[in-house]
C-alpha positions in Angstrom: 13.2 0.9 -149.7 14.0 -1.4 -146.7 17.0 -0.7 -144.4 18.2 -3.1 -141.7 20.3 -1.6 -139.0 22.2 -3.8 -136.4 21.7 -2.0 -133.1 25.0 -3.6 -131.8 27.4 -2.8 -134.6 25.3 0.0 -136.3 25.9 -1.8 -139.7 23.4 -1.2 -142.5 22.0 -3.8 -144.9 19.3 -4.1 -147.5 17.2 -7.0 -148.5 19.1 -10.2 -149.0 21.7 -9.2 -146.3 23.5 -7.0 -148.8 25.6 -4.2 -147.1 24.1 -0.8 -147.7 26.9 1.6 -148.8 25.3 3.5 -151.7 21.9 5.0 -152.4 20.7 6.5 -155.7 17.7 9.0 -155.6 15.9 11.1 -158.2 14.8 14.6 -157.4 11.1 14.8 -157.2 10.5 11.2 -156.0 8.7 10.2 -152.8 10.4 7.0 -151.7 8.5 4.6 -149.4 10.8 3.8 -146.4 10.9 0.9 -144.0 13.7 0.7 -141.3 14.1 -2.5 -139.3 16.2 -2.6 -136.1 17.9 -6.1 -135.7 19.8 -7.7 -132.8 22.8 -8.9 -134.9 21.3 -12.3 -135.8 18.7 -10.9 -138.2 15.9 -11.0 -135.7 14.1 -7.8 -134.5 15.9 -6.0 -131.7 14.4 -5.3 -128.3 15.1 -1.6 -128.0 13.1 1.6 -127.4 15.3 3.7 -129.8 13.6 5.2 -132.9 15.4 5.6 -136.2 15.8 8.8 -138.4 17.3 8.9 -141.9 19.4 12.0 -142.3 21.1 13.3 -145.5 23.5 16.2 -145.6 26.2 17.8 -147.9 29.2 16.5 -146.0 30.2 14.7 -142.8 30.9 17.8 -140.7 27.8 19.7 -142.0 25.0 20.0 -139.4 22.4 21.3 -142.0 20.2 18.6 -143.4 19.4 18.4 -147.1 16.9 15.5 -146.8 15.4 13.8 -143.8 12.8 11.1 -143.0 11.6 11.8 -139.4 8.5 10.8 -137.5 8.5 7.3 -138.7 5.6 5.2 -137.4 6.3 1.9 -135.5 4.3 -1.0 -136.9 4.0 -4.8 -136.4 2.6 -6.3 -139.6 3.1 -9.5 -141.5 6.8 -8.6 -142.1 7.5 -8.0 -138.4 8.3 -5.0 -136.3 9.6 -1.9 -138.2 9.4 1.9 -138.6 7.7 3.0 -141.8 7.3 6.4 -143.6 8.6 8.1 -146.7 11.5 10.2 -147.9 10.6 13.2 -150.0 13.4 14.0 -152.5 12.4 17.6 -153.4 13.2 20.0 -150.6 14.2 23.6 -150.8 17.5 22.7 -149.1 18.2 20.1 -151.9 17.5 22.7 -154.7 19.9 25.2 -153.0 22.6 22.5 -152.7 22.3 21.4 -156.3 22.6 24.9 -157.7 21.2 23.8 -161.1 23.6 20.9 -161.5 22.4 17.5 -163.0 23.8 15.5 -160.1 25.0 15.9 -156.5 26.8 13.6 -154.1 25.7 13.7 -150.5 26.3 11.8 -147.2 23.6 9.9 -145.4 23.3 8.1 -142.1 20.6 6.4 -139.9 20.4 8.0 -136.4 19.0 6.0 -133.5 17.3 8.3 -131.0 16.7 7.0 -127.4 13.8 8.2 -125.3 16.2 10.4 -123.2 17.4 12.1 -126.3 20.7 10.2 -126.7 21.7 9.6 -130.2 23.8 7.0 -132.1 24.7 7.2 -135.8 25.2 4.4 -138.2 27.9 3.9 -140.8 27.9 6.4 -143.6 26.0 6.0 -146.9 27.0 7.6 -150.2 23.9 9.3 -151.6 23.7 10.3 -155.3 20.8 12.5 -156.4 20.0 13.1 -160.1 18.1 16.2 -161.3 15.8 14.5 -163.8 13.1 17.1 -163.5 12.7 19.4 -166.5 12.6 23.2 -166.1 9.1 24.7 -166.1 9.7 26.5 -169.4 11.3 23.5 -171.2 9.7 22.6 -174.6 10.9 19.8 -177.0 12.5 20.9 -180.3 10.2 21.0 -183.3 11.9 18.0 -184.9 11.3 15.9 -181.7 7.6 16.9 -181.6 7.3 15.9 -185.3 8.2 12.3 -184.6 8.2 11.7 -180.8 7.4 8.0 -181.1 10.4 7.3 -183.2 12.7 9.2 -180.8 11.3 7.1 -177.8 11.7 3.8 -179.7 15.3 4.7 -180.6 16.1 5.6 -177.0 14.7 2.4 -175.7 16.5 0.3 -178.3 19.8 1.9 -177.3 19.4 1.0 -173.6 18.0 -2.5 -173.8 20.2 -5.6 -174.3 21.1 -6.7 -177.9 19.0 -9.8 -177.4 15.9 -7.7 -176.9 16.5 -5.8 -180.2 17.1 -9.1 -182.1 14.4 -11.3 -180.6 11.8 -8.7 -179.5 11.5 -9.9 -175.8 14.4 -11.7 -174.1 15.6 -9.9 -171.0 18.9 -11.0 -169.5 18.3 -13.5 -166.6 18.8 -12.1 -163.1 19.1 -13.6 -159.7 18.0 -12.2 -156.3 17.7 -13.1 -152.7 14.8 -12.7 -150.2 14.7 -12.9 -146.4 11.5 -14.5 -145.0 10.4 -14.2 -141.3 7.7 -15.5 -139.0 7.6 -12.3 -136.9 9.0 -11.2 -133.5 6.5 -12.1 -130.8 7.7 -15.3 -129.1 6.7 -18.0 -126.6 8.8 -20.9 -125.4 8.2 -24.2 -127.2 10.0 -27.3 -128.5 10.7 -28.2 -132.1 11.2 -31.8 -133.4 9.4 -31.5 -136.7 7.4 -28.7 -138.2 5.0 -29.2 -141.2 3.9 -26.4 -143.5 3.1 -25.5 -147.1 6.0 -23.5 -148.6 4.7 -20.1 -149.6 1.8 -19.7 -147.1 1.5 -16.6 -144.9 3.6 -18.1 -142.0 6.9 -16.8 -143.6 6.3 -13.2 -144.6 8.3 -11.6 -147.3 9.0 -11.9 -151.1 8.5 -15.6 -151.7 9.5 -16.6 -155.3 7.6 -19.3 -157.1 10.8 -21.2 -157.5 13.9 -20.7 -155.4 16.6 -22.3 -153.3 16.5 -22.3 -149.5 19.9 -21.3 -148.3 19.6 -20.7 -144.5 17.2 -21.2 -141.6 17.7 -19.3 -138.4 16.0 -20.1 -135.1 16.5 -18.9 -131.5 17.6 -21.7 -129.1 16.0 -22.1 -125.6 17.8 -24.2 -123.1 21.2 -25.1 -121.7 24.1 -25.6 -124.1 25.0 -29.3 -124.7 27.7 -31.1 -126.7 26.9 -32.9 -129.9 26.1 -32.2 -133.6 22.7 -31.0 -134.7 21.2 -30.8 -138.2 18.1 -29.5 -139.9 16.6 -32.0 -142.4 14.0 -30.8 -145.0 11.4 -33.3 -146.3 9.1 -32.8 -149.3 5.9 -34.7 -149.9 6.1 -36.6 -153.2 3.1 -38.7 -154.2 2.2 -40.4 -151.0 5.5 -40.2 -149.1 7.9 -37.7 -147.7 11.4 -37.8 -149.2 14.5 -36.0 -148.1 14.9 -32.7 -150.0 18.0 -31.4 -148.3 20.2 -31.7 -145.2 22.0 -28.7 -143.6 25.5 -28.4 -142.4 26.0 -29.5 -138.8 25.8 -27.0 -136.0 26.5 -27.0 -132.2 24.0 -25.8 -129.7 24.5 -22.1 -128.8 23.8 -20.5 -125.4 20.3 -19.9 -124.1 18.4 -17.4 -126.2 21.1 -17.3 -128.8 20.5 -17.9 -132.5 21.3 -21.1 -134.3 21.7 -20.9 -138.1 21.6 -24.0 -140.4 23.1 -23.6 -143.9 22.1 -25.5 -147.0 24.8 -25.8 -149.7 24.1 -25.3 -152.6 20.5 -24.8 -151.5 17.3 -26.8 -151.3 15.1 -26.3 -154.4 11.7 -25.0 -153.3 8.5 -24.4 -155.2 5.5 -22.5 -153.9 2.9 -25.0 -152.7 5.4 -27.7 -151.7 4.3 -29.7 -148.6 7.4 -29.8 -146.4 8.5 -30.9 -143.0 11.5 -29.3 -141.2 13.1 -31.9 -138.8 15.7 -31.1 -136.2 18.1 -34.1 -135.9 21.1 -35.2 -133.8 23.9 -37.5 -135.0 27.5 -37.8 -135.8 27.1 -37.5 -139.6 24.4 -36.9 -142.2 23.8 -40.6 -142.8 23.0 -41.5 -139.2 20.4 -39.0 -137.9 17.6 -39.2 -135.4 14.8 -36.8 -134.6 15.7 -34.4 -131.7 13.2 -32.3 -129.8 15.0 -28.9 -129.3 13.8 -26.0 -127.2 13.3 -22.9 -129.3 11.5 -19.6 -129.2 8.1 -19.8 -130.9 5.4 -17.6 -132.3 1.6 -17.9 -131.9 -0.1 -18.4 -135.2 -3.7 -19.1 -136.4 -4.4 -22.9 -136.7 -4.4 -24.3 -140.2 -4.9 -27.8 -141.5 -1.6 -29.5 -142.4 0.5 -26.9 -140.5 2.0 -27.4 -137.0 4.4 -29.2 -134.8 4.8 -33.0 -135.1 6.8 -35.6 -133.2 8.1 -37.4 -136.3 8.0 -37.4 -140.0 5.0 -39.4 -141.3 2.3 -39.3 -144.0 -0.3 -38.2 -143.3 1.5 -36.0 -140.8 0.2 -36.2 -137.2 0.1 -32.6 -135.9 0.6 -32.3 -132.1 0.2 -28.5 -131.9 -1.4 -26.2 -134.5 -1.1 -22.8 -133.0 2.6 -22.4 -132.3 5.4 -22.3 -134.8 9.2 -21.9 -134.3 10.3 -18.3 -134.6 12.6 -18.3 -137.6 13.9 -16.5 -140.6 14.8 -18.1 -143.9 17.0 -16.9 -146.8 15.9 -17.9 -150.2 17.7 -17.3 -153.5 15.6 -16.6 -156.6 15.9 -18.9 -159.7 17.4 -17.2 -162.7 14.6 -15.5 -164.6 13.0 -12.3 -165.9 12.5 -9.5 -163.3 10.9 -6.2 -164.2 11.0 -3.4 -161.7 12.0 -5.8 -159.0 8.9 -8.0 -159.6 9.6 -11.5 -160.7 7.8 -12.2 -164.0 9.0 -15.7 -164.9 11.9 -18.0 -164.0 13.9 -20.5 -166.0 12.2 -23.3 -164.2 8.7 -22.0 -165.0 9.6 -21.5 -168.7 11.1 -25.0 -169.0 8.1 -26.5 -167.2 5.7 -24.6 -169.5 7.6 -25.8 -172.6 7.5 -29.4 -171.4 3.8 -29.1 -170.6 3.0 -27.6 -174.0 5.0 -30.3 -175.8 3.3 -33.1 -173.8 -0.2 -31.6 -174.3 0.5 -31.2 -178.1 1.6 -34.8 -178.4 -1.3 -36.1 -176.4 -3.8 -34.1 -178.4 -2.4 -35.3 -181.7 -2.5 -38.9 -180.6 -6.1 -38.5 -179.3 -7.1 -36.9 -182.6 -5.6 -39.7 -184.6 -7.3 -42.4 -182.4 -10.7 -40.6 -182.7 -10.4 -40.3 -186.5 -9.5 -44.0 -186.8 -12.4 -45.0 -184.5 -14.8 -42.8 -186.5 -13.7 -44.3 -189.8 -14.2 -47.9 -188.4 -17.6 -47.0 -187.1 -18.6 -45.4 -190.4 -17.5 -48.5 -192.3 -19.3 -50.8 -189.8 -22.7 -49.0 -190.0 -22.6 -48.0 -193.7 -25.6 -49.4 -195.4 -26.8 -51.2 -192.2 -30.6 -51.6 -191.9 -32.9 -53.6 -189.6 -36.4 -54.5 -190.4 -38.9 -55.6 -187.7 -40.0 -59.2 -188.3 -42.5 -61.3 -186.3 -43.2 -61.0 -182.6 -44.6 -64.2 -181.0 -45.6 -65.1 -177.5 -43.9 -68.0 -175.9 -45.0 -70.4 -173.1 -45.1 -69.1 -169.5 -41.7 -69.3 -168.0 -39.9 -69.6 -171.3 -36.9 -67.5 -172.2 -37.3 -64.3 -174.2 -35.4 -64.5 -177.5 -34.3 -62.3 -180.4 -33.2 -63.6 -183.8 -31.4 -61.6 -186.5 -31.7 -63.1 -190.0 -29.7 -61.7 -193.0 -31.8 -59.9 -195.5 -31.8 -60.1 -199.3 -29.3 -57.2 -199.7 -25.9 -56.6 -198.0 -26.2 -54.9 -194.7 -29.9 -55.7 -194.2 -31.3 -57.7 -191.3 -34.7 -59.0 -190.1 -35.3 -59.1 -186.3 -37.8 -61.7 -184.9 -38.7 -61.7 -181.2 -40.3 -64.3 -178.8 -41.7 -63.0 -175.5 -43.1 -65.3 -172.8 -46.7 -64.8 -171.7 -47.0 -62.8 -168.4 -49.0 -65.4 -166.4 -48.0 -64.5 -162.8 -48.5 -68.0 -161.6 -46.3 -69.5 -164.3 -43.4 -67.1 -164.2 -40.0 -68.7 -164.1 -38.7 -67.6 -160.6 -35.1 -68.2 -161.6 -35.2 -65.4 -164.2 -35.0 -61.7 -163.3 -37.9 -59.4 -164.4 -37.9 -55.6 -164.6 -41.3 -53.8 -164.6 -41.3 -50.5 -166.4 -44.7 -49.4 -165.1 -46.2 -49.3 -161.6 -47.7 -52.7 -160.6 -50.9 -53.6 -158.7 -51.1 -56.7 -156.5 -54.3 -58.2 -155.1 -52.6 -60.7 -152.9 -49.9 -60.5 -150.2 -46.3 -60.7 -151.3 -44.0 -62.9 -149.2 -40.6 -61.3 -148.8 -38.9 -63.5 -146.2 -35.7 -63.4 -148.4 -35.6 -59.6 -147.9 -36.6 -56.7 -150.1 -33.8 -54.7 -151.5 -34.9 -51.0 -151.5 -32.6 -48.6 -153.3 -31.8 -45.5 -151.2 -30.7 -42.0 -152.2 -27.1 -41.4 -153.3 -24.8 -41.2 -150.4 -26.7 -43.6 -148.1 -24.6 -46.2 -146.3 -26.1 -49.3 -148.0 -29.5 -50.5 -149.2 -30.2 -52.5 -146.1 -28.8 -50.0 -143.5 -32.1 -49.5 -141.8 -32.6 -53.3 -141.4 -29.0 -53.6 -140.1 -29.6 -51.0 -137.5 -32.7 -52.8 -136.3 -30.7 -56.1 -136.0 -27.9 -54.2 -134.2 -30.3 -52.9 -131.6 -31.3 -56.4 -130.9 -27.7 -57.5 -130.6 -27.0 -54.8 -128.0 -29.8 -56.1 -125.8 -28.6 -59.6 -126.3 -25.1 -58.7 -125.3 -26.3 -56.8 -122.2 -28.1 -60.0 -121.1 -24.8 -61.9 -121.2 -22.5 -59.8 -119.1 -21.8 -60.0 -115.4 -20.7 -57.2 -113.2 -18.1 -57.7 -110.4 -17.3 -55.6 -107.4 -14.0 -54.8 -105.6 -13.5 -56.5 -102.2 -12.5 -53.2 -100.6 -11.2 -54.8 -97.4 -8.7 -56.9 -99.3 -7.5 -54.2 -101.8 -3.8 -53.3 -101.0 -1.0 -51.0 -102.3 2.7 -51.1 -101.5 5.2 -48.3 -100.5 2.7 -46.2 -98.5 0.3 -45.6 -101.3 -3.4 -45.3 -100.2 -6.3 -46.6 -102.1 -9.3 -44.3 -102.0 -12.6 -46.1 -102.6 -14.6 -43.3 -104.1 -17.6 -45.5 -104.9 -16.9 -48.5 -102.6 -16.9 -51.7 -104.5 -17.3 -50.0 -107.8 -14.6 -47.4 -108.3 -11.3 -46.6 -106.6 -8.2 -44.4 -107.1 -4.6 -44.4 -105.9 -2.5 -41.2 -106.1 1.2 -41.6 -106.6 3.7 -38.9 -105.7 6.7 -38.1 -108.0 9.1 -40.9 -108.7 7.1 -43.4 -106.6 6.6 -47.1 -107.5 3.7 -49.2 -106.2 2.1 -52.6 -106.7 -1.7 -52.6 -106.3 -3.8 -55.8 -105.7 -7.5 -55.6 -106.4 -9.6 -58.8 -105.8 -13.2 -58.8 -107.0 -16.3 -60.7 -106.3 -19.7 -61.1 -108.0 -23.1 -62.8 -107.8 -22.1 -65.6 -110.1 -19.3 -67.7 -108.7 -16.6 -69.5 -110.7 -17.1 -73.0 -111.7 -16.3 -75.7 -114.2 -17.1 -74.8 -117.8 -18.3 -71.4 -116.8 -18.3 -70.0 -120.3 -16.2 -66.9 -119.6 -15.4 -65.4 -122.9 -13.4 -62.4 -121.6 -13.0 -59.4 -119.4 -13.6 -55.7 -119.9 -11.4 -53.7 -117.5 -12.1 -50.0 -117.2 -8.7 -49.2 -115.7 -6.2 -46.5 -116.6 -3.1 -44.6 -115.3 -2.9 -40.8 -115.7 0.6 -39.4 -115.6 2.3 -40.9 -118.6 5.1 -38.4 -118.8 8.6 -39.6 -119.7 10.0 -42.0 -117.1 6.6 -43.4 -116.1 5.0 -46.7 -116.9 1.9 -48.7 -116.1 1.3 -52.5 -116.1 -1.9 -54.5 -115.7 -1.6 -58.3 -115.0 -4.2 -61.1 -114.5 -4.3 -64.8 -114.3 -6.7 -66.7 -116.6 -7.7 -70.3 -116.1 -7.5 -70.4 -112.3 -4.8 -69.5 -109.8 -2.7 -72.4 -110.9 0.9 -72.9 -109.9 1.8 -69.2 -109.8 3.3 -67.0 -107.0 2.9 -63.2 -106.7 6.0 -60.9 -106.6 5.0 -57.3 -105.7 7.4 -54.5 -106.5 9.3 -56.7 -108.9 9.5 -54.0 -111.5 7.7 -53.0 -114.7 9.8 -55.4 -116.9 9.5 -58.4 -114.5 6.5 -60.7 -114.2 4.1 -59.8 -111.3 3.2 -63.5 -111.0 5.6 -66.4 -111.9 5.4 -70.2 -112.0 6.4 -71.7 -108.7 9.7 -73.5 -108.7 9.4 -77.1 -109.4 5.7 -77.0 -110.5 4.5 -78.5 -113.7 2.8 -76.2 -116.3 -1.0 -76.4 -116.2 -3.9 -74.5 -117.9 -3.2 -71.3 -116.1 -1.6 -68.4 -118.0 -0.5 -64.9 -117.1 -1.4 -62.0 -119.4 0.1 -58.5 -118.7 -0.4 -55.3 -120.6 2.2 -52.4 -120.2 1.7 -48.9 -121.4 4.8 -46.6 -121.4 6.4 -43.6 -123.0 9.7 -44.0 -124.9 10.1 -41.3 -127.6 6.4 -41.9 -128.3 3.6 -43.9 -126.7 4.2 -47.7 -126.7 2.4 -50.9 -125.6 3.7 -54.3 -124.7 1.6 -57.4 -124.2 3.1 -60.6 -122.7 1.4 -64.0 -122.4 3.2 -66.5 -120.1 1.6 -69.9 -120.8 2.4 -73.6 -120.8 2.1 -75.3 -124.2 3.2 -78.6 -125.9 3.2 -82.1 -124.6 4.6 -82.3 -122.0 3.8 -78.6 -121.3 6.6 -76.1 -121.3 6.3 -72.4 -120.4 6.8 -69.9 -123.2 6.5 -66.1 -123.3 4.7 -64.5 -126.3 5.6 -60.8 -126.5 3.9 -58.3 -128.8 5.1 -54.6 -129.1 3.0 -51.7 -130.6 3.8 -48.1 -131.4 0.6 -46.2 -130.4 0.1 -43.5 -133.1 -1.3 -40.9 -130.7 -0.4 -37.3 -129.9 -0.7 -35.4 -126.6 -4.5 -34.8 -127.1 -5.2 -38.6 -127.5 -2.7 -40.5 -125.4 -3.1 -43.7 -123.4 -2.6 -41.8 -120.2 -5.5 -39.3 -120.5 -7.9 -41.0 -123.0 -8.0 -44.7 -122.1 -11.5 -46.1 -121.5 -10.7 -49.7 -120.9 -8.5 -52.8 -121.6 -10.4 -55.8 -123.1 -9.1 -59.3 -122.9 -11.4 -61.6 -124.8 -11.7 -64.7 -127.1 -13.8 -65.1 -130.2 -14.1 -68.9 -129.7 -13.6 -71.4 -126.9 -10.7 -73.7 -127.5 -7.5 -75.3 -126.4 -3.9 -75.4 -127.4 -2.1 -73.0 -129.8 -5.1 -71.4 -131.6 -4.5 -67.6 -131.6 -8.3 -67.0 -131.3 -8.1 -64.4 -128.4 -6.8 -60.9 -128.2 -6.1 -57.8 -126.2 -7.6 -54.5 -127.1 -7.2 -50.9 -125.9 -10.4 -48.8 -126.1 -9.6 -45.1 -126.4 -11.3 -41.7 -126.4 -9.7 -38.3 -127.0 -9.2 -36.4 -130.2 -8.9 -39.4 -132.5 -11.0 -41.5 -134.8 -8.9 -44.7 -134.0 -10.7 -45.7 -130.8 -10.3 -49.5 -130.7 -6.7 -50.7 -131.0 -5.7 -54.4 -131.3 -2.6 -54.7 -129.1 -2.0 -58.5 -129.5 -3.2 -61.9 -130.5 -3.1 -64.4 -127.7 -4.2 -68.1 -127.3 -7.8 -68.8 -126.6 -8.8 -70.8 -123.5 -11.2 -73.5 -122.5 -13.6 -72.4 -119.7 -12.7 -75.0 -117.2 -11.8 -73.4 -113.8 -12.0 -69.9 -115.2 -13.0 -67.5 -112.4 -15.8 -65.1 -112.8 -14.3 -62.7 -110.2 -10.6 -62.2 -111.1 -7.8 -60.6 -109.1 -6.4 -57.6 -111.0 -2.7 -56.8 -110.4 -1.5 -53.2 -111.2 2.1 -51.9 -111.2 2.9 -48.2 -111.7 6.1 -46.2 -111.8 5.4 -42.5 -111.5 7.6 -39.9 -113.2 8.5 -36.4 -112.3 4.9 -35.2 -111.9 3.4 -38.2 -110.1 0.3 -40.1 -111.4 -3.2 -41.4 -110.6 -4.4 -45.0 -110.9 -8.2 -45.2 -111.7 -9.9 -48.5 -111.5 -13.6 -49.5 -112.1 -14.5 -53.0 -111.2 -14.4 -55.5 -114.2 -17.2 -56.7 -116.3 -17.3 -60.4 -117.2 -18.1 -61.2 -120.9 -20.0 -64.5 -121.1 -19.9 -66.8 -124.1 -22.6 -66.0 -126.7 -22.1 -68.1 -129.8 -18.9 -66.8 -131.4 -18.7 -63.9 -128.8 -20.7 -60.9 -129.9 -18.2 -58.6 -128.2 -15.3 -59.6 -130.4 -17.0 -60.3 -133.7 -19.3 -57.3 -133.8 -18.0 -54.8 -131.2 -14.3 -54.9 -131.6 -13.0 -56.5 -134.8 -15.0 -54.4 -137.4 -13.6 -51.1 -135.9 -10.1 -52.1 -134.8 -6.8 -50.5 -135.8 -3.4 -52.1 -135.1 0.1 -50.7 -135.0 1.9 -53.9 -133.9 5.6 -53.5 -134.6 6.9 -57.0 -133.5 5.8 -60.4 -132.3 8.1 -62.9 -130.7 7.8 -66.2 -128.7 10.6 -67.5 -126.6 11.1 -70.1 -123.9 10.4 -68.8 -120.4 13.9 -68.3 -118.8 13.0 -67.2 -115.2 15.1 -68.8 -112.5 11.9 -70.3 -111.1 11.3 -72.2 -114.4 10.4 -75.8 -113.4 12.9 -78.4 -114.7 11.9 -81.6 -116.5 
């Protein structure tokens, strides 16, 4: 027996939020008892009071007939509660009944405070039946003579008519269950939460099939206007589809409950993969994900269960060990329930019947097909016989041949074979040969074309070992064709009072930004190999990142490729403006600006822009590529960036999109090389070995740090080893849009 008592109103309820007004007991029973103290919203109450169940003859009577005292406080899978038992066979009960078959009593739950103060609940009508037989009772002789017939008749009289007619057809029943995550809480945010319906997260009686009616959470944060919804998604095949949308609710006060209601209810089946998504919007057809502050509970990590930023498949979990603290009300499907235990539901029975009918039809069709195939095979082979004919040896290098000649009787055949002689020197090399026995060779075998050696099952490929050897050689080749540059420390600058700290002078520097500070950093470099005509620069590897990518912050890297050209620098122009722009009145030349911006806007994003002159005569255009970076807080561009790579796979001119921009990542992800954009390739005339790197950063609420290691120059090796073998085979791309528009800056040169 479970009793819920509201410590504010002292109202009593049973499972399913049904008011507790009556209680039926049988003398001699020992009833398990669980009393839960709630705070009015259905959540466990924060109180030191302990409950006692007291039963007496009348309201004004101080003598107890039955009592459950000394209940033990526990915190188990169902939450915090007081547990014990009520023994319905006391001396006081026997005296009160005075031999009667039934007695009506009055019960109440008493809350006892540590200082002895008491509060009593609303009253309960308690009926006790005396079903115990007297010690000297003996059944009549006629009963003893046919006891089984008497029992059968008594059962038949009490069960429904359908049971007597069909043997086993119990009237369908419905029920309700309250599921809970527990009481211990920690502050968290909830946008989406993924889980499997029926796992141990929600404790309580979980039916195999039911309807989700309500979900209750505890809000954390300031109240705000607007409409807020809870949307439930279910995984079907390889995509999440909407299973139900709640009624709209407004945000309550801090630490107050918010309850979403589903009418008529969301059908749920144990094992369903679901996502609960908090949404904001004016109506159910125009909803967007909303990250809401809630109370949470610490839970063991489990694959596929946890907080997520958005609905996706496969779902990207951002936190595994915290769940929103919630309670859910679920209605049972109509079905058979025996002793309060669900035996079968209508849904299960219908599904079972459909499965049986389908399986029966499939088995009949398979049996018919098998019988037909068997008959055809028997007809085909009936009376078939093959007799070996002659075996002759053909010329070296000739084709092996088999000839079937009809015999003298129906169904009989004679097989003649011709096999070429095995002269090694005369073998036709165009024909495959398979040796069934080990071979011995007295001379060297030339295998310049490669020997294909089968490996054990599960090996990467037959020639993996050879490929690894070649790859090792490629690594050494690539290392020979790269050039290191160094920062010119005396010329490195930053605006707005930001200081550049040269941790390893010439090689590595940092700039620390305070909260809400913007700065423009200029980092010129130099190297042993100077720039020059046709310098064969294939690209740049830039180990640069910005830590502090909280909301409101952004970071941009800019560089000029193809010389300094007709461009002017504009420090502190803003993240969305160009750091370098064409000079007013200048004609477009081979120089182009490439900038890469990383920022946070309801998820991590990247923007690549290429400002370049194309056409004849040349006109400036801007090619813009946007990407949604599918990373969570453990693998974001602010903490896990290794480098930005700008490189081309071939040297060329004009409009060929044979170059690209990549982001190389670390962190808790397998997607470590991200293709951010395709850009135009360049010829290597006037391409500087030692570029100037322009960085712009906007710090958010918590400030940020710019980390910059001097660039590595990628020299042209054939079709660029770096791109073809180091980047493209492993790259991922989440490009969302690509546009190209005429450059519209006021400094745009006129015709």
